[in-house]
C-alpha positions as CSV (number, residue, x, y, z in Angstrom):
1,X,26.2,30.2,-50.4
2,X,26.9,29.4,-54.0
3,X,24.8,31.0,-56.8
4,X,23.3,27.6,-57.4
5,X,22.3,27.2,-53.7
6,X,20.7,30.7,-53.8
7,X,18.7,29.7,-56.8
8,X,17.7,26.4,-55.1
9,X,16.4,28.4,-52.1
10,X,14.4,30.7,-54.4
11,X,12.8,27.6,-56.0
12,X,11.6,26.3,-52.7
13,X,10.3,29.7,-51.6
14,X,8.5,30.2,-54.9
15,X,6.9,26.7,-54.7
16,X,5.5,27.6,-51.3
17,X,4.3,31.0,-52.6
18,X,2.5,29.3,-55.5
19,X,0.8,27.2,-52.8
20,X,-0.7,30.4,-51.3
21,X,1.7,31.5,-48.6
22,X,2.6,35.3,-48.4
23,X,6.0,36.0,-49.8
24,X,7.3,38.2,-47.0
25,X,6.4,35.5,-44.4
26,X,8.2,32.9,-46.5
27,X,11.4,35.0,-46.8
28,X,11.4,35.7,-43.1
29,X,10.8,32.1,-42.2
30,X,13.5,30.9,-44.6
31,X,16.0,33.3,-43.0
32,X,15.2,32.1,-39.5
33,X,15.5,28.5,-40.5
34,X,18.8,28.9,-42.3
35,X,20.9,30.9,-39.9
36,X,24.1,30.0,-41.9
37,X,22.9,32.3,-44.7
38,X,24.5,35.8,-44.4
39,X,22.9,39.1,-45.1
40,X,24.2,39.1,-48.7
41,X,22.7,35.6,-49.3
42,X,19.3,36.6,-47.9
43,X,19.3,39.8,-50.0
44,X,20.3,37.9,-53.1
45,X,17.6,35.3,-52.6
46,X,15.0,38.1,-52.0
47,X,16.1,39.7,-55.2
48,X,15.7,36.5,-57.2
49,X,12.2,35.8,-55.8
50,X,11.0,39.4,-56.4
51,X,12.4,39.4,-59.9
52,X,10.5,36.2,-60.7
53,X,7.2,37.6,-59.2
54,X,7.5,40.7,-61.3
55,X,7.7,38.5,-64.5
56,X,5.8,35.4,-63.4
57,X,3.9,34.8,-66.6
58,X,6.7,35.4,-69.1
59,X,9.2,33.4,-67.0
60,X,6.8,30.5,-66.7
61,X,6.5,30.5,-70.5
62,X,10.3,30.6,-71.0
63,X,10.8,27.9,-68.3
64,X,8.0,25.6,-69.5
65,X,6.1,25.5,-66.2
66,X,4.5,27.7,-63.5
67,X,6.6,26.1,-60.8
68,X,9.5,27.1,-58.8
69,X,11.9,25.3,-61.1
70,X,10.1,26.5,-64.2
71,X,10.1,30.1,-63.0
72,X,13.8,30.2,-62.1
73,X,14.7,28.5,-65.4
74,X,12.7,31.2,-67.2
75,X,14.5,33.8,-65.2
76,X,17.9,32.4,-66.3
77,X,16.8,32.2,-70.0
78,X,15.5,35.7,-69.9
79,X,18.8,37.0,-68.6
80,X,20.7,35.0,-71.3
81,X,22.4,32.9,-68.7
82,X,23.3,29.2,-69.2
83,X,20.9,27.2,-67.0
84,X,23.4,24.3,-66.7
85,X,25.7,26.5,-64.6
86,X,22.9,26.6,-61.9
87,X,21.0,23.3,-62.4
88,X,24.1,21.2,-61.7
89,X,22.7,18.6,-59.2
90,X,25.8,19.3,-57.0
91,X,25.5,19.8,-53.3
92,X,22.7,22.4,-52.5
93,X,22.1,23.0,-56.2
94,X,18.9,22.3,-58.2
95,X,18.8,18.9,-60.0
96,X,20.0,18.9,-63.6
97,X,17.5,19.8,-66.3
98,X,15.4,17.1,-67.7
99,X,15.1,16.6,-71.5
100,X,11.6,18.2,-71.4
101,X,13.0,21.2,-69.6
102,X,15.7,21.5,-72.2
103,X,13.2,22.0,-75.0
104,X,13.5,25.3,-76.6
105,X,11.0,27.8,-75.3
106,X,8.9,30.2,-77.5
107,X,10.5,33.6,-77.9
108,X,8.8,36.4,-76.0
109,X,7.8,38.0,-79.3
110,X,5.6,34.9,-80.1
111,X,3.7,35.0,-76.8
112,X,0.4,36.7,-76.3
113,X,0.9,40.4,-75.3
114,X,-0.5,40.0,-71.8
115,X,1.8,37.1,-71.1
116,X,4.9,38.8,-72.6
117,X,4.4,41.9,-70.6
118,X,3.2,40.1,-67.4
119,X,-0.2,41.7,-67.1
120,X,-2.6,39.7,-65.1
121,X,-5.4,38.4,-67.3
122,X,-8.3,39.3,-65.0
123,X,-7.3,43.0,-64.8
124,X,-6.0,43.4,-68.3
125,X,-9.3,44.9,-69.7
126,X,-9.5,47.7,-67.2
127,X,-5.8,48.4,-67.4
128,X,-6.0,48.6,-71.2
129,X,-9.0,50.9,-71.0
130,X,-7.3,53.1,-68.3
131,X,-3.9,53.3,-69.9
132,X,-4.7,53.5,-73.6
133,X,-1.6,53.7,-75.7
134,X,0.5,53.6,-72.6
135,X,-0.6,50.1,-71.7
136,X,2.3,48.1,-73.1
137,X,5.1,50.5,-72.1
138,X,3.7,50.8,-68.5
139,X,3.3,47.1,-68.1
140,X,6.9,46.6,-69.4
141,X,8.1,49.2,-66.8
142,X,6.3,47.2,-64.1
143,X,8.4,44.2,-65.0
144,X,11.6,46.0,-63.9
145,X,12.9,46.7,-60.5
146,X,11.9,50.1,-59.1
147,X,14.5,52.8,-58.3
148,X,15.1,53.7,-54.7
149,X,14.0,57.3,-53.9
150,X,14.6,59.5,-50.9
151,X,12.8,62.6,-49.7
152,X,15.0,65.3,-48.3
153,X,13.4,66.7,-45.2
154,X,13.3,70.4,-46.2
155,X,12.4,71.4,-42.7
156,X,15.9,70.4,-41.6
157,X,18.1,70.6,-44.7
158,X,18.2,71.3,-48.4
159,X,18.2,68.6,-51.1
160,X,21.8,69.4,-52.1
161,X,22.9,69.3,-48.5
162,X,21.2,66.0,-47.9
163,X,22.8,64.5,-51.0
164,X,26.2,65.7,-49.8
165,X,25.7,64.1,-46.4
166,X,24.8,60.8,-48.0
167,X,27.8,61.0,-50.3
168,X,30.1,61.2,-47.3
169,X,28.9,57.7,-46.4
170,X,29.1,56.3,-49.9
171,X,25.4,56.7,-50.9
172,X,25.3,58.3,-54.3
173,X,22.2,60.2,-55.4
174,X,20.9,62.6,-58.0
175,X,17.9,65.0,-58.0
176,X,14.7,63.8,-59.5
177,X,12.3,66.1,-61.3
178,X,9.1,64.8,-59.8
179,X,9.5,66.7,-56.6
180,X,11.9,69.4,-55.3
181,X,12.7,67.2,-52.4
182,X,13.3,63.9,-54.4
183,X,16.6,62.2,-54.6
184,X,17.1,59.0,-56.7
185,X,19.7,56.6,-55.2
186,X,22.2,55.6,-57.8
187,X,24.7,53.6,-55.7
188,X,24.7,51.8,-52.4
189,X,21.0,51.9,-51.6
190,X,21.3,49.3,-48.9
191,X,23.4,51.7,-46.9
192,X,20.7,54.4,-46.6
193,X,19.1,53.1,-43.4
194,X,22.4,52.8,-41.7
195,X,23.5,56.3,-42.6
196,X,23.7,59.3,-40.3
197,X,21.6,61.3,-42.7
198,X,18.8,58.8,-42.3
199,X,19.2,58.5,-38.5
200,X,19.2,62.3,-38.1
201,X,16.0,62.7,-40.1
202,X,17.6,64.5,-43.1
203,X,16.1,62.0,-45.5
204,X,13.3,59.5,-45.6
205,X,12.6,56.6,-48.0
206,X,9.7,57.6,-50.3
207,X,8.9,57.1,-53.9
208,X,9.3,60.3,-56.0
209,X,5.7,60.1,-57.4
210,X,4.4,59.7,-53.8
211,X,6.3,62.9,-53.0
212,X,4.7,64.6,-56.0
213,X,1.2,63.7,-54.7
214,X,2.0,65.3,-51.3
215,X,3.4,68.4,-53.2
216,X,0.0,68.8,-55.0
217,X,-1.9,69.2,-51.7
218,X,-2.6,72.8,-50.7
219,X,-0.8,73.7,-47.5
220,X,-0.1,76.9,-45.6
221,X,1.8,77.6,-42.3
222,X,-0.4,77.0,-39.3
223,X,-3.0,74.8,-41.2
224,X,-4.8,72.0,-39.5
225,X,-4.0,68.9,-41.5
226,X,-5.4,65.4,-41.2
227,X,-3.9,62.3,-43.0
228,X,-7.1,60.2,-42.8
229,X,-5.6,56.9,-44.0
230,X,-2.1,57.5,-42.6
231,X,-0.7,54.0,-42.5
232,X,3.0,54.3,-41.8
233,X,2.8,58.1,-42.2
234,X,4.8,58.6,-45.4
235,X,2.4,61.3,-46.7
236,X,2.0,62.9,-43.3
237,X,5.8,63.3,-43.0
238,X,6.0,64.6,-46.6
239,X,3.5,67.2,-45.9
240,X,5.2,68.1,-42.6
241,X,8.5,68.4,-44.5
242,X,7.0,71.4,-46.5
243,X,5.8,73.8,-43.8
244,X,5.2,74.3,-40.1
245,X,1.5,73.3,-39.5
246,X,-0.5,71.2,-37.1
247,X,-0.5,67.6,-38.3
248,X,-2.8,64.8,-37.3
249,X,-2.9,61.2,-38.4
250,X,-5.7,58.6,-38.4
251,X,-6.1,55.1,-39.7
252,X,-9.0,52.6,-39.5
253,X,-6.3,50.1,-38.3
254,X,-4.4,52.1,-35.7
255,X,-1.6,49.5,-35.5
256,X,-0.5,50.6,-38.9
257,X,0.6,53.9,-37.3
258,X,2.8,52.3,-34.6
259,X,6.1,53.4,-36.2
260,X,4.8,57.0,-37.0
261,X,5.8,58.6,-33.7
262,X,9.4,57.4,-34.0
263,X,9.6,58.5,-37.6
264,X,8.1,61.9,-36.8
265,X,10.6,62.3,-33.9
266,X,13.5,61.5,-36.2
267,X,12.1,64.1,-38.7
268,X,11.7,66.7,-36.0
269,X,8.0,67.2,-36.5
270,X,5.0,66.7,-34.2
271,X,2.1,64.5,-35.3
272,X,-1.0,63.9,-33.2
273,X,-2.5,60.4,-33.6
274,X,-6.3,60.3,-33.6
275,X,-8.5,57.4,-33.0
276,X,-12.1,57.2,-34.4
277,X,-13.4,58.9,-31.3
278,X,-11.0,61.8,-31.6
279,X,-11.8,62.9,-35.1
280,X,-15.0,64.8,-34.2
281,X,-13.3,66.6,-31.4
282,X,-10.4,67.6,-33.6
283,X,-12.3,68.8,-36.7
284,X,-12.6,71.0,-38.7
285,X,-9.4,70.7,-40.8
286,X,-7.9,72.9,-43.5
287,X,-6.7,69.8,-45.4
288,X,-7.9,66.2,-45.2
289,X,-5.9,63.8,-47.3
290,X,-7.4,60.4,-48.1
291,X,-4.6,58.2,-49.5
292,X,-7.1,55.3,-49.8
293,X,-6.6,51.5,-50.0
294,X,-6.4,50.5,-53.6
295,X,-5.2,47.7,-55.9
296,X,-1.7,49.1,-55.7
297,X,-1.3,48.5,-59.5
298,X,1.0,51.6,-59.8
299,X,3.4,50.0,-57.4
300,X,3.4,46.4,-58.6
301,X,7.2,46.4,-59.3
302,X,7.7,47.1,-55.5
303,X,4.9,44.7,-54.4
304,X,4.7,42.2,-57.3
305,X,2.8,39.6,-55.2
306,X,-0.3,41.9,-55.4
307,X,-0.2,41.7,-59.2
308,X,-1.1,38.0,-59.2
309,X,-3.4,38.0,-56.1
310,X,-5.7,41.0,-57.0
311,X,-8.7,40.5,-59.2
312,X,-12.0,42.1,-60.3
313,X,-13.7,41.1,-57.0
314,X,-11.0,43.0,-55.1
315,X,-11.3,46.0,-57.4
316,X,-15.1,46.1,-56.7
317,X,-14.6,45.9,-53.0
318,X,-11.9,48.5,-53.0
319,X,-13.9,51.0,-55.0
320,X,-16.7,50.7,-52.5
321,X,-14.3,51.3,-49.6
322,X,-12.8,54.3,-51.4
323,X,-16.3,55.9,-51.9
324,X,-17.1,55.3,-48.2
325,X,-13.9,56.9,-47.1
326,X,-14.5,60.0,-49.2
327,X,-18.0,60.4,-47.8
328,X,-16.8,60.1,-44.3
329,X,-13.9,62.4,-44.7
330,X,-15.7,65.3,-46.5
331,X,-17.5,66.5,-43.4
332,X,-14.2,66.9,-41.6
333,X,-13.1,69.6,-44.0
334,X,-13.7,73.1,-42.6
335,X,-14.9,76.1,-44.6
336,X,-12.5,77.0,-47.4
337,X,-10.6,73.8,-46.8
338,X,-9.5,71.0,-49.2
339,X,-10.2,67.3,-49.5
340,X,-7.3,65.4,-51.0
341,X,-7.7,62.0,-52.7
342,X,-4.9,59.7,-53.7
343,X,-4.2,56.2,-54.9
344,X,-1.2,54.3,-56.1
345,X,-3.4,52.8,-58.8
346,X,-3.4,52.9,-62.6
347,X,-7.0,51.9,-62.9
348,X,-9.5,54.6,-63.8
349,X,-12.3,53.2,-61.7
350,X,-10.2,53.9,-58.6
351,X,-9.1,57.4,-59.8
352,X,-11.0,59.9,-61.9
353,X,-14.1,57.8,-62.0
354,X,-14.1,57.6,-58.2
355,X,-13.8,61.4,-58.0
356,X,-16.6,61.9,-60.6
357,X,-18.9,59.7,-58.5
358,X,-18.1,61.7,-55.4
359,X,-18.9,64.9,-57.2
360,X,-22.2,63.4,-58.3
361,X,-23.1,62.5,-54.7
362,X,-21.9,65.8,-53.3
363,X,-23.1,68.8,-55.4
364,X,-21.0,72.0,-54.8
365,X,-17.6,70.2,-54.8
366,X,-15.3,70.6,-57.7
367,X,-11.8,69.4,-58.7
368,X,-9.3,72.1,-58.0
369,X,-6.2,70.2,-59.0
370,X,-5.6,66.7,-60.5
371,X,-2.6,64.7,-61.5
372,X,-2.0,61.2,-62.9
373,X,1.5,59.7,-62.9
374,X,2.6,56.4,-64.3
375,X,6.0,54.6,-64.1
376,X,6.8,56.3,-67.4
377,X,7.2,59.5,-65.4
378,X,10.0,57.9,-63.4
379,X,8.3,56.9,-60.1
380,X,5.4,54.6,-59.2
381,X,1.9,55.0,-60.7
382,X,-0.2,57.5,-58.7
383,X,-3.4,59.5,-59.0
384,X,-4.2,62.5,-56.9
385,X,-7.0,65.1,-56.8
386,X,-7.7,68.1,-54.7
387,X,-11.4,68.8,-54.1
388,X,-13.0,72.0,-53.0
389,X,-16.4,73.4,-52.7
390,X,-17.2,75.7,-55.7
391,X,-13.7,76.1,-57.3
392,X,-12.8,75.7,-61.0
393,X,-10.9,72.6,-62.0
394,X,-7.2,72.9,-62.8
395,X,-4.9,70.2,-64.2
396,X,-1.3,69.7,-63.0
397,X,1.4,68.1,-65.3
398,X,2.0,64.4,-65.7
399,X,0.4,61.9,-68.0
400,X,-3.0,62.7,-69.7
401,X,-5.8,62.2,-67.3
402,X,-8.1,59.2,-67.9
403,X,-11.7,59.3,-66.9
404,X,-12.6,55.6,-67.0
């Protein structure tokens, strides 16, 4: 496919997304319906679509319309590219620009701040309150593509040895300071999942800040550990990569855990999957981690669709769910054990305020450790706290904590 044809495909996909269809389904359907497109074409179109979604508001302003054409035109102008090289009207290319489309757009510096930094208007007040002086730089960071991070499986290798194994297959990495197991991929990220290091369980894809959250959780050899909202099991495997213990995983939607047994087998660890009926029989646990459903605002550069489809009603619903999860999980913690709480959110209502509300409902619990990370720290945005009965609070590095 020519570059113009790729941009034309992105325009069609974006128009369907604006009509309400999920972006992942649209990309999959387009690939199936256009078998002539190779892997590089599909990857390039995906990159175009996701770059637009990260910067929807500013690109719409630069392109003059919140449409597929307007957004792609804004993308080209933002990159300093000549739109006439794409909008040629030739075979499979978008139609030439109209006179209206050729009108000079306002510079980003003249746009309202929330549009220029692509912050959704409905959540801007809570994000401003939660981030304070970091609001603009964090929102700017969320406009850019996220780095690819790997977690070295320290049960099987060292970080340096994992990096060397990847380098033999052309995947270049460097250590990242957020976690002793974290590697940032600097070249050939798309080769990772075809590498021997990945197939043999030496590395796993995982954001560096997500690894830091797992590192914060107290864990000792032989502990009984429950990942209460396990999903695909990323936090389960990160915990299992630290120490030999007895790991269990549960999720309210068990189908989310369908890949976990394969991933655990590749990593060389054993994880017991528990349904709702199995929790009572398996308790008590030394550590119960609740990586709860949230707005995902800290990971919007990876999942930019959520930026534009999450609003105050979703936030209110999610904070209710988070509180319910904490209340249900706390009784599963054994004497002397710990309750971990984590989100990939930047919003205080989901983070420190949620923990404070739990403490008010459950006298005798205190915050033993707490950490907030934003994209300015190098990874995604995360919040984590470790709760114990009757222990003094301690803060662990990262950005200043916000109690919103």
